Biopython code that builds the backbone (N, CA, C, O; Angstrom):
import numpy as np
from Bio.PDB.StructureBuilder import StructureBuilder

atoms = [
    (1, "UNK", "N", (115.722, 99.165, 110.644)),
    (1, "UNK", "CA", (115.914, 99.923, 109.431)),
    (1, "UNK", "C", (116.165, 101.390, 109.795)),
    (1, "UNK", "O", (115.543, 101.933, 110.708)),
    (2, "UNK", "N", (117.077, 102.006, 109.073)),
    (2, "UNK", "CA", (117.356, 103.430, 109.235)),
    (2, "UNK", "C", (116.465, 104.187, 108.252)),
    (2, "UNK", "O", (116.452, 103.896, 107.056)),
    (3, "UNK", "N", (115.729, 105.156, 108.770)),
    (3, "UNK", "CA", (114.872, 105.984, 107.938)),
    (3, "UNK", "C", (115.470, 107.388, 107.900)),
    (3, "UNK", "O", (115.644, 108.033, 108.934)),
    (4, "UNK", "N", (115.776, 107.842, 106.703)),
    (4, "UNK", "CA", (116.383, 109.160, 106.535)),
    (4, "UNK", "C", (115.445, 110.022, 105.710)),
    (4, "UNK", "O", (115.025, 109.648, 104.615)),
    (5, "UNK", "N", (115.127, 111.183, 106.262)),
    (5, "UNK", "CA", (114.277, 112.143, 105.573)),
    (5, "UNK", "C", (115.071, 113.422, 105.354)),
    (5, "UNK", "O", (115.596, 114.006, 106.302)),
    (6, "UNK", "N", (115.156, 113.850, 104.108)),
    (6, "UNK", "CA", (115.765, 115.132, 103.787)),
    (6, "UNK", "C", (114.635, 116.144, 103.653)),
    (6, "UNK", "O", (113.636, 115.890, 102.980)),
    (7, "UNK", "N", (114.802, 117.286, 104.295)),
    (7, "UNK", "CA", (113.809, 118.353, 104.236)),
    (7, "UNK", "C", (114.320, 119.459, 103.325)),
    (7, "UNK", "O", (115.447, 119.935, 103.465)),
    (8, "UNK", "N", (113.459, 119.859, 102.381)),
    (8, "UNK", "CA", (113.781, 120.959, 101.475)),
    (8, "UNK", "C", (112.605, 121.929, 101.423)),
    (8, "UNK", "O", (111.459, 121.551, 101.664)),
    (9, "UNK", "N", (112.910, 123.177, 101.105)),
    (9, "UNK", "CA", (111.833, 124.146, 100.942)),
    (9, "UNK", "C", (111.316, 124.104, 99.508)),
    (9, "UNK", "O", (111.779, 123.299, 98.699)),
    (10, "UNK", "N", (110.355, 124.973, 99.195)),
    (10, "UNK", "CA", (109.746, 124.966, 97.864)),
    (10, "UNK", "C", (110.720, 125.370, 96.762)),
    (10, "UNK", "O", (110.460, 125.108, 95.587)),
    (11, "UNK", "N", (111.832, 126.001, 97.116)),
    (11, "UNK", "CA", (112.874, 126.357, 96.143)),
    (11, "UNK", "C", (113.873, 125.226, 95.922)),
    (11, "UNK", "O", (114.763, 125.341, 95.079)),
    (12, "UNK", "N", (113.732, 124.136, 96.671)),
    (12, "UNK", "CA", (114.655, 123.021, 96.554)),
    (12, "UNK", "C", (115.878, 123.140, 97.438)),
    (12, "UNK", "O", (116.798, 122.328, 97.334)),
    (13, "UNK", "N", (115.905, 124.152, 98.320)),
    (13, "UNK", "CA", (117.031, 124.323, 99.245)),
    (13, "UNK", "C", (116.880, 123.376, 100.433)),
    (13, "UNK", "O", (115.778, 123.174, 100.944)),
    (14, "UNK", "N", (117.991, 122.804, 100.860)),
    (14, "UNK", "CA", (117.964, 121.955, 102.040)),
    (14, "UNK", "C", (117.593, 122.779, 103.267)),
    (14, "UNK", "O", (118.080, 123.894, 103.456)),
    (15, "UNK", "N", (116.728, 122.215, 104.091)),
    (15, "UNK", "CA", (116.342, 122.800, 105.376)),
    (15, "UNK", "C", (116.965, 121.971, 106.502)),
    (15, "UNK", "O", (117.256, 122.490, 107.579)),
    (16, "UNK", "N", (117.163, 120.681, 106.240)),
    (16, "UNK", "CA", (117.744, 119.789, 107.236)),
    (16, "UNK", "C", (117.507, 118.338, 106.872)),
    (16, "UNK", "O", (117.158, 118.011, 105.738)),
    (17, "UNK", "N", (117.703, 117.474, 107.857)),
    (17, "UNK", "CA", (117.436, 116.053, 107.674)),
    (17, "UNK", "C", (117.191, 115.391, 109.021)),
    (17, "UNK", "O", (117.513, 115.935, 110.077)),
    (18, "UNK", "N", (116.616, 114.210, 108.947)),
    (18, "UNK", "CA", (116.383, 113.398, 110.143)),
    (18, "UNK", "C", (116.812, 111.979, 109.815)),
    (18, "UNK", "O", (116.430, 111.428, 108.782)),
    (19, "UNK", "N", (117.604, 111.395, 110.694)),
    (19, "UNK", "CA", (118.013, 109.999, 110.576)),
    (19, "UNK", "C", (117.505, 109.290, 111.822)),
    (19, "UNK", "O", (117.808, 109.701, 112.942)),
    (20, "UNK", "N", (116.733, 108.228, 111.629)),
    (20, "UNK", "CA", (116.121, 107.539, 112.760)),
    (20, "UNK", "C", (116.225, 106.032, 112.594)),
    (20, "UNK", "O", (115.923, 105.490, 111.531)),
    (21, "UNK", "N", (116.653, 105.370, 113.647)),
    (21, "UNK", "CA", (116.655, 103.916, 113.674)),
    (21, "UNK", "C", (118.031, 103.305, 113.534)),
    (21, "UNK", "O", (119.040, 103.994, 113.386)),
    (22, "UNK", "N", (118.033, 102.006, 113.587)),
    (22, "UNK", "CA", (119.258, 101.219, 113.449)),
    (22, "UNK", "C", (119.064, 100.260, 112.276)),
    (22, "UNK", "O", (117.958, 99.774, 112.038)),
    (23, "UNK", "N", (120.122, 99.998, 111.561)),
    (23, "UNK", "CA", (120.020, 99.203, 110.332)),
    (23, "UNK", "C", (119.580, 97.765, 110.592)),
    (23, "UNK", "O", (118.770, 97.225, 109.839)),
    (24, "UNK", "N", (120.095, 97.146, 111.632)),
    (24, "UNK", "CA", (119.767, 95.752, 111.879)),
    (24, "UNK", "C", (120.533, 94.794, 110.989)),
    (24, "UNK", "O", (120.143, 93.636, 110.844)),
    (25, "UNK", "N", (121.610, 95.259, 110.393)),
    (25, "UNK", "CA", (122.430, 94.413, 109.527)),
    (25, "UNK", "C", (123.209, 93.382, 110.347)),
    (25, "UNK", "O", (123.399, 92.245, 109.915)),
    (26, "UNK", "N", (123.657, 93.796, 111.536)),
    (26, "UNK", "CA", (124.415, 92.908, 112.430)),
    (26, "UNK", "C", (124.173, 93.371, 113.869)),
    (26, "UNK", "O", (123.492, 94.370, 114.103)),
    (27, "UNK", "N", (124.728, 92.646, 114.812)),
    (27, "UNK", "CA", (124.585, 93.004, 116.221)),
    (27, "UNK", "C", (125.162, 94.386, 116.485)),
    (27, "UNK", "O", (126.064, 94.846, 115.785)),
    (28, "UNK", "N", (124.628, 95.031, 117.501)),
    (28, "UNK", "CA", (125.106, 96.351, 117.911)),
    (28, "UNK", "C", (126.619, 96.298, 118.148)),
    (28, "UNK", "O", (127.131, 95.381, 118.790)),
    (29, "UNK", "N", (127.309, 97.287, 117.623)),
    (29, "UNK", "CA", (128.756, 97.334, 117.738)),
    (29, "UNK", "C", (129.480, 96.644, 116.602)),
    (29, "UNK", "O", (130.695, 96.785, 116.459)),
    (30, "UNK", "N", (128.734, 95.888, 115.782)),
    (30, "UNK", "CA", (129.316, 95.172, 114.649)),
    (30, "UNK", "C", (128.570, 95.469, 113.346)),
    (30, "UNK", "O", (128.820, 94.838, 112.319)),
    (31, "UNK", "N", (127.665, 96.426, 113.402)),
    (31, "UNK", "CA", (126.800, 96.730, 112.262)),
    (31, "UNK", "C", (127.490, 97.735, 111.335)),
    (31, "UNK", "O", (127.535, 98.931, 111.622)),
    (32, "UNK", "N", (128.021, 97.233, 110.226)),
    (32, "UNK", "CA", (128.772, 98.105, 109.316)),
    (32, "UNK", "C", (127.877, 99.101, 108.589)),
    (32, "UNK", "O", (128.340, 100.174, 108.201)),
    (33, "UNK", "N", (126.603, 98.763, 108.400)),
    (33, "UNK", "CA", (125.689, 99.702, 107.748)),
    (33, "UNK", "C", (125.425, 100.886, 108.673)),
    (33, "UNK", "O", (125.483, 102.038, 108.244)),
    (34, "UNK", "N", (125.134, 100.603, 109.942)),
    (34, "UNK", "CA", (124.944, 101.686, 110.924)),
    (34, "UNK", "C", (126.214, 102.539, 111.033)),
    (34, "UNK", "O", (126.147, 103.767, 111.084)),
    (35, "UNK", "N", (127.342, 101.883, 111.066)),
    (35, "UNK", "CA", (128.608, 102.609, 111.183)),
    (35, "UNK", "C", (128.827, 103.517, 109.975)),
    (35, "UNK", "O", (129.250, 104.662, 110.132)),
    (36, "UNK", "N", (128.548, 103.021, 108.786)),
    (36, "UNK", "CA", (128.747, 103.823, 107.578)),
    (36, "UNK", "C", (127.820, 105.033, 107.564)),
    (36, "UNK", "O", (128.248, 106.141, 107.239)),
    (37, "UNK", "N", (126.563, 104.827, 107.913)),
    (37, "UNK", "CA", (125.608, 105.942, 107.964)),
    (37, "UNK", "C", (126.041, 106.952, 109.015)),
    (37, "UNK", "O", (126.012, 108.158, 108.770)),
    (38, "UNK", "N", (126.441, 106.469, 110.177)),
    (38, "UNK", "CA", (126.881, 107.363, 111.253)),
    (38, "UNK", "C", (128.079, 108.203, 110.838)),
    (38, "UNK", "O", (128.125, 109.403, 111.111)),
    (39, "UNK", "N", (129.035, 107.583, 110.188)),
    (39, "UNK", "CA", (130.226, 108.305, 109.744)),
    (39, "UNK", "C", (129.834, 109.410, 108.767)),
    (39, "UNK", "O", (130.297, 110.543, 108.898)),
    (40, "UNK", "N", (128.991, 109.095, 107.794)),
    (40, "UNK", "CA", (128.591, 110.111, 106.819)),
    (40, "UNK", "C", (127.835, 111.258, 107.480)),
    (40, "UNK", "O", (128.111, 112.426, 107.208)),
    (41, "UNK", "N", (126.888, 110.927, 108.345)),
    (41, "UNK", "CA", (126.067, 111.951, 108.997)),
    (41, "UNK", "C", (126.919, 112.837, 109.899)),
    (41, "UNK", "O", (126.841, 114.063, 109.820)),
    (42, "UNK", "N", (127.720, 112.229, 110.745)),
    (42, "UNK", "CA", (128.522, 113.005, 111.693)),
    (42, "UNK", "C", (129.600, 113.809, 110.970)),
    (42, "UNK", "O", (129.870, 114.951, 111.341)),
    (43, "UNK", "N", (130.213, 113.231, 109.950)),
    (43, "UNK", "CA", (131.213, 113.974, 109.189)),
    (43, "UNK", "C", (130.578, 115.170, 108.469)),
    (43, "UNK", "O", (131.185, 116.238, 108.393)),
    (44, "UNK", "N", (129.383, 114.999, 107.950)),
    (44, "UNK", "CA", (128.695, 116.112, 107.293)),
    (44, "UNK", "C", (128.427, 117.234, 108.286)),
    (44, "UNK", "O", (128.677, 118.401, 107.985)),
    (45, "UNK", "N", (127.927, 116.896, 109.455)),
    (45, "UNK", "CA", (127.655, 117.912, 110.477)),
    (45, "UNK", "C", (128.948, 118.604, 110.895)),
    (45, "UNK", "O", (128.993, 119.830, 110.995)),
    (46, "UNK", "N", (129.995, 117.826, 111.137)),
    (46, "UNK", "CA", (131.290, 118.415, 111.511)),
    (46, "UNK", "C", (131.838, 119.310, 110.398)),
    (46, "UNK", "O", (132.397, 120.371, 110.674)),
    (47, "UNK", "N", (131.680, 118.892, 109.159)),
    (47, "UNK", "CA", (132.162, 119.677, 108.026)),
    (47, "UNK", "C", (131.375, 120.972, 107.878)),
    (47, "UNK", "O", (131.951, 122.018, 107.578)),
    (48, "UNK", "N", (130.065, 120.909, 108.085)),
    (48, "UNK", "CA", (129.261, 122.127, 108.034)),
    (48, "UNK", "C", (129.716, 123.119, 109.100)),
    (48, "UNK", "O", (129.789, 124.321, 108.847)),
    (49, "UNK", "N", (130.018, 122.612, 110.285)),
    (49, "UNK", "CA", (130.481, 123.486, 111.371)),
    (49, "UNK", "C", (131.872, 124.050, 111.081)),
    (49, "UNK", "O", (132.149, 125.206, 111.400)),
    (50, "UNK", "N", (132.742, 123.245, 110.484)),
    (50, "UNK", "CA", (134.132, 123.655, 110.264)),
    (50, "UNK", "C", (134.321, 124.513, 109.012)),
    (50, "UNK", "O", (135.151, 125.422, 109.003)),
    (51, "UNK", "N", (133.560, 124.229, 107.965)),
    (51, "UNK", "CA", (133.839, 124.843, 106.667)),
    (51, "UNK", "C", (132.791, 125.838, 106.174)),
    (51, "UNK", "O", (132.942, 126.412, 105.096)),
    (52, "UNK", "N", (131.727, 126.045, 106.957)),
    (52, "UNK", "CA", (130.715, 127.035, 106.571)),
    (52, "UNK", "C", (130.408, 127.906, 107.788)),
    (52, "UNK", "O", (130.827, 127.622, 108.910)),
    (53, "UNK", "N", (129.684, 128.945, 107.529)),
    (53, "UNK", "CA", (129.191, 129.792, 108.616)),
    (53, "UNK", "C", (127.699, 129.575, 108.813)),
    (53, "UNK", "O", (127.029, 130.368, 109.476)),
    (54, "UNK", "N", (127.185, 128.498, 108.234)),
    (54, "UNK", "CA", (125.770, 128.179, 108.368)),
    (54, "UNK", "C", (125.429, 127.949, 109.836)),
    (54, "UNK", "O", (126.199, 127.341, 110.580)),
    (55, "UNK", "N", (124.280, 128.440, 110.232)),
    (55, "UNK", "CA", (123.793, 128.244, 111.602)),
    (55, "UNK", "C", (122.946, 126.985, 111.614)),
    (55, "UNK", "O", (122.075, 126.796, 110.765)),
    (56, "UNK", "N", (123.217, 126.121, 112.599)),
    (56, "UNK", "CA", (122.536, 124.827, 112.637)),
    (56, "UNK", "C", (122.030, 124.509, 114.038)),
    (56, "UNK", "O", (122.461, 125.095, 115.031)),
    (57, "UNK", "N", (121.101, 123.560, 114.082)),
    (57, "UNK", "CA", (120.535, 123.075, 115.341)),
    (57, "UNK", "C", (120.489, 121.549, 115.242)),
    (57, "UNK", "O", (120.061, 121.002, 114.226)),
    (58, "UNK", "N", (120.928, 120.867, 116.294)),
    (58, "UNK", "CA", (120.989, 119.405, 116.271)),
    (58, "UNK", "C", (120.317, 118.839, 117.515)),
    (58, "UNK", "O", (120.476, 119.357, 118.620)),
    (59, "UNK", "N", (119.571, 117.774, 117.309)),
    (59, "UNK", "CA", (118.950, 117.021, 118.403)),
    (59, "UNK", "C", (119.317, 115.563, 118.168)),
    (59, "UNK", "O", (119.230, 115.078, 117.040)),
    (60, "UNK", "N", (119.728, 114.856, 119.224)),
    (60, "UNK", "CA", (120.096, 113.454, 119.027)),
    (60, "UNK", "C", (119.671, 112.596, 120.214)),
    (60, "UNK", "O", (119.513, 113.082, 121.334)),
    (61, "UNK", "N", (119.492, 111.312, 119.936)),
    (61, "UNK", "CA", (119.189, 110.303, 120.949)),
    (61, "UNK", "C", (119.841, 109.007, 120.466)),
    (61, "UNK", "O", (119.328, 108.341, 119.567)),
    (62, "UNK", "N", (120.967, 108.663, 121.068)),
    (62, "UNK", "CA", (121.739, 107.506, 120.616)),
    (62, "UNK", "C", (120.956, 106.204, 120.711)),
    (62, "UNK", "O", (121.070, 105.357, 119.825)),
    (63, "UNK", "N", (120.165, 106.027, 121.764)),
    (63, "UNK", "CA", (119.404, 104.782, 121.926)),
    (63, "UNK", "C", (118.394, 104.572, 120.803)),
    (63, "UNK", "O", (118.183, 103.442, 120.362)),
    (64, "UNK", "N", (117.776, 105.643, 120.343)),
    (64, "UNK", "CA", (116.801, 105.557, 119.256)),
    (64, "UNK", "C", (117.461, 105.624, 117.885)),
    (64, "UNK", "O", (116.819, 105.366, 116.867)),
    (65, "UNK", "N", (118.738, 105.969, 117.864)),
    (65, "UNK", "CA", (119.411, 106.164, 116.587)),
    (65, "UNK", "C", (118.897, 107.409, 115.887)),
    (65, "UNK", "O", (118.722, 107.421, 114.669)),
    (66, "UNK", "N", (118.655, 108.463, 116.671)),
    (66, "UNK", "CA", (118.056, 109.685, 116.141)),
    (66, "UNK", "C", (119.058, 110.814, 116.032)),
    (66, "UNK", "O", (119.778, 111.121, 116.982)),
    (67, "UNK", "N", (119.094, 111.425, 114.866)),
    (67, "UNK", "CA", (119.774, 112.702, 114.683)),
    (67, "UNK", "C", (118.829, 113.568, 113.871)),
    (67, "UNK", "O", (118.493, 113.245, 112.732)),
    (68, "UNK", "N", (118.403, 114.670, 114.471)),
    (68, "UNK", "CA", (117.593, 115.663, 113.773)),
    (68, "UNK", "C", (118.458, 116.893, 113.578)),
    (68, "UNK", "O", (119.005, 117.445, 114.533)),
    (69, "UNK", "N", (118.570, 117.303, 112.358)),
    (69, "UNK", "CA", (119.466, 118.396, 111.993)),
    (69, "UNK", "C", (118.673, 119.437, 111.222)),
    (69, "UNK", "O", (117.915, 119.099, 110.313)),
    (70, "UNK", "N", (118.848, 120.713, 111.585)),
    (70, "UNK", "CA", (118.171, 121.798, 110.884)),
    (70, "UNK", "C", (119.117, 122.973, 110.664)),
    (70, "UNK", "O", (119.947, 123.295, 111.513)),
    (71, "UNK", "N", (118.970, 123.600, 109.509)),
    (71, "UNK", "CA", (119.613, 124.889, 109.282)),
    (71, "UNK", "C", (118.700, 125.944, 109.890)),
    (71, "UNK", "O", (117.485, 125.908, 109.692)),
    (72, "UNK", "N", (119.279, 126.878, 110.627)),
    (72, "UNK", "CA", (118.452, 127.916, 111.235)),
    (72, "UNK", "C", (118.493, 129.212, 110.432)),
    (72, "UNK", "O", (117.839, 130.190, 110.793)),
    (73, "UNK", "N", (119.254, 129.219, 109.352)),
    (73, "UNK", "CA", (119.268, 130.343, 108.417)),
    (73, "UNK", "C", (119.394, 129.777, 107.009)),
    (73, "UNK", "O", (119.392, 128.559, 106.829)),
    (74, "UNK", "N", (119.500, 130.631, 106.028)),
    (74, "UNK", "CA", (119.628, 130.186, 104.638)),
    (74, "UNK", "C", (120.933, 129.405, 104.459)),
    (74, "UNK", "O", (121.978, 129.809, 104.968)),
    (75, "UNK", "N", (120.865, 128.306, 103.748)),
    (75, "UNK", "CA", (122.032, 127.456, 103.530)),
    (75, "UNK", "C", (122.975, 128.084, 102.504)),
    (75, "UNK", "O", (122.535, 128.659, 101.508)),
    (76, "UNK", "N", (124.270, 127.965, 102.763)),
    (76, "UNK", "CA", (125.288, 128.486, 101.851)),
    (76, "UNK", "C", (125.530, 127.505, 100.700)),
    (76, "UNK", "O", (125.044, 126.374, 100.718)),
    (77, "UNK", "N", (126.295, 127.964, 99.695)),
    (77, "UNK", "CA", (126.662, 127.078, 98.585)),
    (77, "UNK", "C", (127.484, 125.891, 99.088)),
    (77, "UNK", "O", (127.276, 124.756, 98.661)),
    (78, "UNK", "N", (128.412, 126.165, 99.993)),
    (78, "UNK", "CA", (129.233, 125.071, 100.536)),
    (78, "UNK", "C", (128.365, 124.105, 101.334)),
    (78, "UNK", "O", (128.565, 122.892, 101.281)),
    (79, "UNK", "N", (127.407, 124.645, 102.069)),
    (79, "UNK", "CA", (126.484, 123.800, 102.828)),
    (79, "UNK", "C", (125.674, 122.911, 101.910)),
    (79, "UNK", "O", (125.462, 121.735, 102.203)),
    (80, "UNK", "N", (125.218, 123.473, 100.794)),
    (80, "UNK", "CA", (124.463, 122.696, 99.815)),
    (80, "UNK", "C", (125.317, 121.559, 99.260)),
    (80, "UNK", "O", (124.847, 120.428, 99.138)),
    (81, "UNK", "N", (126.553, 121.856, 98.929)),
    (81, "UNK", "CA", (127.449, 120.824, 98.409)),
    (81, "UNK", "C", (127.652, 119.706, 99.429)),
    (81, "UNK", "O", (127.639, 118.530, 99.065)),
    (82, "UNK", "N", (127.835, 120.052, 100.678)),
    (82, "UNK", "CA", (128.020, 119.039, 101.715)),
    (82, "UNK", "C", (126.760, 118.188, 101.895)),
    (82, "UNK", "O", (126.854, 116.980, 102.112)),
    (83, "UNK", "N", (125.597, 118.806, 101.805)),
    (83, "UNK", "CA", (124.347, 118.046, 101.922)),
    (83, "UNK", "C", (124.144, 117.134, 100.711)),
    (83, "UNK", "O", (123.664, 116.009, 100.855)),
    (84, "UNK", "N", (124.506, 117.612, 99.525)),
    (84, "UNK", "CA", (124.416, 116.766, 98.332)),
    (84, "UNK", "C", (125.369, 115.582, 98.454)),
    (84, "UNK", "O", (125.041, 114.473, 98.032)),
    (85, "UNK", "N", (126.535, 115.810, 99.023)),
    (85, "UNK", "CA", (127.501, 114.739, 99.235)),
    (85, "UNK", "C", (126.957, 113.706, 100.219)),
    (85, "UNK", "O", (127.112, 112.503, 100.009)),
    (86, "UNK", "N", (126.324, 114.172, 101.284)),
    (86, "UNK", "CA", (125.700, 113.255, 102.247)),
    (86, "UNK", "C", (124.638, 112.411, 101.550)),
    (86, "UNK", "O", (124.612, 111.190, 101.700)),
    (87, "UNK", "N", (123.778, 113.053, 100.801)),
    (87, "UNK", "CA", (122.709, 112.329, 100.113)),
    (87, "UNK", "C", (123.285, 111.294, 99.139)),
    (87, "UNK", "O", (122.793, 110.168, 99.072)),
    (88, "UNK", "N", (124.317, 111.669, 98.392)),
    (88, "UNK", "CA", (124.972, 110.755, 97.457)),
    (88, "UNK", "C", (125.548, 109.540, 98.196)),
    (88, "UNK", "O", (125.349, 108.401, 97.773)),
    (89, "UNK", "N", (126.251, 109.785, 99.283)),
    (89, "UNK", "CA", (126.849, 108.693, 100.051)),
    (89, "UNK", "C", (125.812, 107.741, 100.618)),
    (89, "UNK", "O", (125.993, 106.524, 100.585)),
    (90, "UNK", "N", (124.725, 108.294, 101.138)),
    (90, "UNK", "CA", (123.665, 107.456, 101.701)),
    (90, "UNK", "C", (122.979, 106.634, 100.620)),
    (90, "UNK", "O", (122.635, 105.474, 100.846)),
    (91, "UNK", "N", (122.777, 107.228, 99.444)),
    (91, "UNK", "CA", (122.189, 106.476, 98.328)),
    (91, "UNK", "C", (123.098, 105.319, 97.919)),
    (91, "UNK", "O", (122.614, 104.244, 97.563)),
    (92, "UNK", "N", (124.404, 105.536, 97.968)),
    (92, "UNK", "CA", (125.352, 104.471, 97.641)),
    (92, "UNK", "C", (125.263, 103.313, 98.623)),
    (92, "UNK", "O", (125.286, 102.151, 98.217)),
    (93, "UNK", "N", (125.162, 103.618, 99.901)),
    (93, "UNK", "CA", (125.017, 102.561, 100.909)),
    (93, "UNK", "C", (123.709, 101.820, 100.688)),
    (93, "UNK", "O", (123.671, 100.590, 100.727)),
    (94, "UNK", "N", (122.637, 102.570, 100.457)),
    (94, "UNK", "CA", (121.328, 101.941, 100.218)),
    (94, "UNK", "C", (121.395, 101.007, 99.015)),
    (94, "UNK", "O", (120.885, 99.888, 99.066)),
    (95, "UNK", "N", (122.015, 101.457, 97.948)),
    (95, "UNK", "CA", (122.143, 100.642, 96.737)),
    (95, "UNK", "C", (122.979, 99.383, 97.003)),
    (95, "UNK", "O", (122.605, 98.287, 96.588)),
    (96, "UNK", "N", (124.100, 99.546, 97.690)),
    (96, "UNK", "CA", (125.000, 98.419, 97.941)),
    (96, "UNK", "C", (124.389, 97.357, 98.856)),
    (96, "UNK", "O", (124.763, 96.185, 98.793)),
    (97, "UNK", "N", (123.452, 97.773, 99.701)),
    (97, "UNK", "CA", (122.825, 96.826, 100.624)),
    (97, "UNK", "C", (121.364, 96.578, 100.270)),
    (97, "UNK", "O", (120.564, 96.219, 101.134)),
    (98, "UNK", "N", (121.015, 96.769, 98.996)),
    (98, "UNK", "CA", (119.728, 96.371, 98.422)),
    (98, "UNK", "C", (118.501, 96.934, 99.121)),
    (98, "UNK", "O", (117.505, 96.228, 99.277)),
    (99, "UNK", "N", (118.553, 98.171, 99.537)),
    (99, "UNK", "CA", (117.410, 98.848, 100.148)),
    (99, "UNK", "C", (116.881, 98.167, 101.410)),
    (99, "UNK", "O", (115.854, 98.591, 101.939)),
    (100, "UNK", "N", (117.531, 97.150, 101.896)),
    (100, "UNK", "CA", (117.013, 96.414, 103.044)),
    (100, "UNK", "C", (117.286, 97.040, 104.386)),
    (100, "UNK", "O", (116.709, 96.617, 105.388)),
    (101, "UNK", "N", (118.148, 98.036, 104.439)),
    (101, "UNK", "CA", (118.564, 98.566, 105.733)),
    (101, "UNK", "C", (118.418, 100.079, 105.851)),
    (101, "UNK", "O", (118.497, 100.628, 106.950)),
    (102, "UNK", "N", (118.205, 100.756, 104.722)),
    (102, "UNK", "CA", (118.060, 102.215, 104.720)),
    (102, "UNK", "C", (116.888, 102.586, 103.819)),
    (102, "UNK", "O", (116.789, 102.117, 102.685)),
    (103, "UNK", "N", (116.011, 103.427, 104.333)),
    (103, "UNK", "CA", (114.970, 104.043, 103.525)),
    (103, "UNK", "C", (115.211, 105.535, 103.504)),
    (103, "UNK", "O", (115.513, 106.139, 104.533)),
    (104, "UNK", "N", (115.078, 106.125, 102.339)),
    (104, "UNK", "CA", (115.292, 107.559, 102.193)),
    (104, "UNK", "C", (114.070, 108.178, 101.528)),
    (104, "UNK", "O", (113.444, 107.586, 100.650)),
    (105, "UNK", "N", (113.752, 109.395, 101.977)),
    (105, "UNK", "CA", (112.673, 110.135, 101.331)),
    (105, "UNK", "C", (112.974, 111.619, 101.422)),
    (105, "UNK", "O", (113.798, 112.066, 102.220)),
    (106, "UNK", "N", (112.284, 112.360, 100.582)),
    (106, "UNK", "CA", (112.397, 113.812, 100.540)),
    (106, "UNK", "C", (111.059, 114.381, 100.970)),
    (106, "UNK", "O", (110.008, 113.913, 100.532)),
    (107, "UNK", "N", (111.099, 115.387, 101.825)),
    (107, "UNK", "CA", (109.867, 116.028, 102.276)),
    (107, "UNK", "C", (110.008, 117.531, 102.088)),
    (107, "UNK", "O", (110.967, 118.142, 102.559)),
    (108, "UNK", "N", (109.035, 118.119, 101.391)),
    (108, "UNK", "CA", (109.031, 119.567, 101.212)),
    (108, "UNK", "C", (108.358, 120.226, 102.419)),
    (108, "UNK", "O", (107.245, 119.866, 102.801)),
    (109, "UNK", "N", (109.052, 121.191, 103.005)),
    (109, "UNK", "CA", (108.499, 121.895, 104.170)),
    (109, "UNK", "C", (108.466, 123.392, 103.916)),
    (109, "UNK", "O", (108.034, 124.155, 104.780)),
]
sb = StructureBuilder()
sb.init_structure("model")
sb.init_model(0)
sb.init_chain("A")
sb.init_seg("    ")
for serial, (resi, resn, name, xyz) in enumerate(atoms, 1):
    if name == "N":
        sb.init_residue(resn, " ", resi, " ")
    sb.init_atom(name, np.array(xyz, "f"), 0.0, 1.0, " ", f" {name:<3s}", serial, name[0])
structure = sb.get_structure()
């Protein structure tokens, strides 16, 4: 199961997110749920780097299915929109696959 945690501050601003695990929908290399989550996560990170001036920090471990992402300064409006888009896309995957492969939560930090 992929566990995704979105981190927000007390004002509701995104601070970052953590994605951990593998979906287990199919064998490695054939898992469309893992592939869909990976595409959304990596595209969001690439878009933040390309289309905003937000400062970010990333930690990853492919074997564990880990991506830890943090904003190191205040998030921009464009950054917020991209994070909302990521959250929307992940919720859609979770809904389409009946919550069996992705768990999502919000944590205030």
